[in-house]
C-alpha beads as a LAMMPS data file, in Angstrom:
LAMMPS data file: protein, C-alpha beads

144 atoms
143 bonds

1 atom types
1 bond types

-500.0 500.0 xlo xhi
-500.0 500.0 ylo yhi
-500.0 500.0 zlo zhi

Masses

1 110.0

Atoms # bond

1 1 1 0.000 0.000 0.000
2 1 1 1.328 3.447 -0.856
3 1 1 0.808 6.555 1.169
4 1 1 -0.866 9.347 -0.719
5 1 1 0.980 12.605 -0.121
6 1 1 -1.180 15.632 -0.684
7 1 1 -0.538 19.284 -0.079
8 1 1 -2.957 20.518 2.524
9 1 1 -3.806 24.205 2.504
10 1 1 -2.755 26.207 5.561
11 1 1 -5.949 26.912 7.549
12 1 1 -5.443 30.680 7.615
13 1 1 -7.806 33.292 6.220
14 1 1 -7.546 37.072 6.126
15 1 1 -10.785 38.837 7.063
16 1 1 -12.101 42.158 5.737
17 1 1 -10.042 44.087 8.322
18 1 1 -6.789 42.368 7.325
19 1 1 -6.707 40.160 10.431
20 1 1 -5.462 36.612 9.881
21 1 1 -7.775 34.049 11.488
22 1 1 -7.397 30.307 11.955
23 1 1 -9.582 27.617 10.393
24 1 1 -12.703 29.705 9.799
25 1 1 -12.888 30.689 13.488
26 1 1 -12.539 34.028 15.232
27 1 1 -9.208 32.951 16.755
28 1 1 -6.357 35.023 15.347
29 1 1 -2.905 34.009 14.209
30 1 1 -1.615 36.400 16.884
31 1 1 -3.311 34.313 19.575
32 1 1 -1.880 30.998 18.397
33 1 1 1.663 32.335 17.981
34 1 1 1.605 34.099 21.362
35 1 1 0.335 30.989 23.154
36 1 1 2.945 28.781 21.449
37 1 1 5.734 31.259 22.222
38 1 1 4.640 31.252 25.874
39 1 1 5.127 27.478 25.966
40 1 1 1.621 26.160 25.299
41 1 1 1.352 22.939 23.327
42 1 1 -1.045 22.546 20.416
43 1 1 -3.280 20.440 22.664
44 1 1 -3.359 23.156 25.330
45 1 1 -4.231 25.776 22.710
46 1 1 -7.144 23.647 21.442
47 1 1 -8.289 23.120 25.023
48 1 1 -8.249 26.900 25.562
49 1 1 -10.028 27.578 22.219
50 1 1 -12.474 24.711 21.581
51 1 1 -13.532 26.079 18.183
52 1 1 -10.105 25.104 16.823
53 1 1 -9.129 21.715 15.411
54 1 1 -5.896 20.138 16.607
55 1 1 -4.624 19.531 13.064
56 1 1 -5.233 23.203 12.201
57 1 1 -3.239 24.379 15.212
58 1 1 -0.327 22.100 14.313
59 1 1 -0.461 23.367 10.709
60 1 1 -0.456 27.004 11.851
61 1 1 2.427 26.413 14.256
62 1 1 4.403 24.709 11.479
63 1 1 3.611 27.575 9.096
64 1 1 4.709 30.181 11.642
65 1 1 7.958 28.313 12.294
66 1 1 8.752 27.967 8.583
67 1 1 7.924 31.591 7.821
68 1 1 9.086 33.141 11.060
69 1 1 10.273 36.460 9.577
70 1 1 7.007 37.019 7.668
71 1 1 4.874 36.135 10.675
72 1 1 6.948 38.346 12.986
73 1 1 6.621 41.255 10.521
74 1 1 2.841 40.733 10.462
75 1 1 2.706 40.620 14.272
76 1 1 4.788 43.829 14.549
77 1 1 2.410 45.550 12.134
78 1 1 -0.594 44.388 14.184
79 1 1 1.060 45.674 17.380
80 1 1 1.683 49.073 15.766
81 1 1 -1.973 49.230 14.689
82 1 1 -3.099 48.306 18.200
83 1 1 -0.889 51.005 19.732
84 1 1 -2.231 53.586 17.294
85 1 1 -5.849 52.660 18.026
86 1 1 -5.162 52.707 21.788
87 1 1 -3.714 56.225 21.527
88 1 1 -6.706 57.410 19.485
89 1 1 -9.131 55.947 22.034
90 1 1 -7.258 57.451 24.963
91 1 1 -7.341 60.830 23.213
92 1 1 -11.096 60.543 22.654
93 1 1 -12.023 59.025 26.020
94 1 1 -9.988 60.170 28.988
95 1 1 -8.956 57.117 31.046
96 1 1 -8.568 59.232 34.201
97 1 1 -10.831 58.078 37.007
98 1 1 -12.509 55.262 35.070
99 1 1 -12.527 52.965 38.092
100 1 1 -14.158 55.576 40.322
101 1 1 -16.808 56.375 37.700
102 1 1 -17.621 52.697 37.222
103 1 1 -17.852 52.054 40.968
104 1 1 -20.132 55.067 41.398
105 1 1 -22.343 53.950 38.502
106 1 1 -22.594 50.440 39.948
107 1 1 -23.498 51.815 43.361
108 1 1 -26.227 53.985 41.852
109 1 1 -27.629 51.076 39.816
110 1 1 -27.735 48.881 42.908
111 1 1 -29.434 51.617 44.875
112 1 1 -26.549 51.725 47.332
113 1 1 -25.762 54.861 49.205
114 1 1 -22.280 56.186 48.852
115 1 1 -20.128 57.363 51.694
116 1 1 -19.235 61.061 51.747
117 1 1 -15.720 60.151 50.648
118 1 1 -17.136 58.112 47.758
119 1 1 -19.289 61.029 46.612
120 1 1 -16.332 63.365 46.907
121 1 1 -14.144 61.041 44.813
122 1 1 -16.886 60.639 42.196
123 1 1 -17.495 64.404 41.999
124 1 1 -13.783 65.134 41.848
125 1 1 -13.305 62.583 39.064
126 1 1 -16.173 64.044 37.042
127 1 1 -14.680 67.525 37.431
128 1 1 -11.185 66.385 36.390
129 1 1 -12.544 64.567 33.354
130 1 1 -14.661 67.602 32.435
131 1 1 -11.675 69.925 32.715
132 1 1 -9.540 67.493 30.709
133 1 1 -12.155 67.369 27.937
134 1 1 -12.421 71.181 27.876
135 1 1 -8.647 71.519 27.604
136 1 1 -8.506 68.967 24.789
137 1 1 -11.357 70.658 22.913
138 1 1 -9.743 74.089 23.275
139 1 1 -6.371 72.716 22.184
140 1 1 -7.889 71.066 19.095
141 1 1 -9.787 74.226 18.199
142 1 1 -6.585 76.270 18.524
143 1 1 -4.738 73.875 16.188
144 1 1 -7.248 74.394 13.377

Bonds

1 1 1 2
2 1 2 3
3 1 3 4
4 1 4 5
5 1 5 6
6 1 6 7
7 1 7 8
8 1 8 9
9 1 9 10
10 1 10 11
11 1 11 12
12 1 12 13
13 1 13 14
14 1 14 15
15 1 15 16
16 1 16 17
17 1 17 18
18 1 18 19
19 1 19 20
20 1 20 21
21 1 21 22
22 1 22 23
23 1 23 24
24 1 24 25
25 1 25 26
26 1 26 27
27 1 27 28
28 1 28 29
29 1 29 30
30 1 30 31
31 1 31 32
32 1 32 33
33 1 33 34
34 1 34 35
35 1 35 36
36 1 36 37
37 1 37 38
38 1 38 39
39 1 39 40
40 1 40 41
41 1 41 42
42 1 42 43
43 1 43 44
44 1 44 45
45 1 45 46
46 1 46 47
47 1 47 48
48 1 48 49
49 1 49 50
50 1 50 51
51 1 51 52
52 1 52 53
53 1 53 54
54 1 54 55
55 1 55 56
56 1 56 57
57 1 57 58
58 1 58 59
59 1 59 60
60 1 60 61
61 1 61 62
62 1 62 63
63 1 63 64
64 1 64 65
65 1 65 66
66 1 66 67
67 1 67 68
68 1 68 69
69 1 69 70
70 1 70 71
71 1 71 72
72 1 72 73
73 1 73 74
74 1 74 75
75 1 75 76
76 1 76 77
77 1 77 78
78 1 78 79
79 1 79 80
80 1 80 81
81 1 81 82
82 1 82 83
83 1 83 84
84 1 84 85
85 1 85 86
86 1 86 87
87 1 87 88
88 1 88 89
89 1 89 90
90 1 90 91
91 1 91 92
92 1 92 93
93 1 93 94
94 1 94 95
95 1 95 96
96 1 96 97
97 1 97 98
98 1 98 99
99 1 99 100
100 1 100 101
101 1 101 102
102 1 102 103
103 1 103 104
104 1 104 105
105 1 105 106
106 1 106 107
107 1 107 108
108 1 108 109
109 1 109 110
110 1 110 111
111 1 111 112
112 1 112 113
113 1 113 114
114 1 114 115
115 1 115 116
116 1 116 117
117 1 117 118
118 1 118 119
119 1 119 120
120 1 120 121
121 1 121 122
122 1 122 123
123 1 123 124
124 1 124 125
125 1 125 126
126 1 126 127
127 1 127 128
128 1 128 129
129 1 129 130
130 1 130 131
131 1 131 132
132 1 132 133
133 1 133 134
134 1 134 135
135 1 135 136
136 1 136 137
137 1 137 138
138 1 138 139
139 1 139 140
140 1 140 141
141 1 141 142
142 1 142 143
143 1 143 144
């Protein structure tokens, strides 16, 4: 009996946003490579992401090892995009005092009363965020 050797396609697809995904799932190439580089086996990766098939994970790991420079260039590009988007979001939505605002909102939704210190912290945070937004708006207007 002879063994039939066939070329199997690599189970990678690029979506509309340019993100490479594995085997028709939402799991990204970034995720598989990061998990493998952190020491996870293919079996552990499939256990963590049940939508994946073991053979697909092995194929993707093999692909990333054979084309290491291309994959690393892709991952660097994705990291640069993520950093750019993070900066844009931080510019649009001030991260200052997020925890205090969320805790205050949760307390209000639960009907809990806040301590005087809690109200002070919430009010102070709202004022700081308001001032920050005013400064940003004025700065943008001055740049135009």
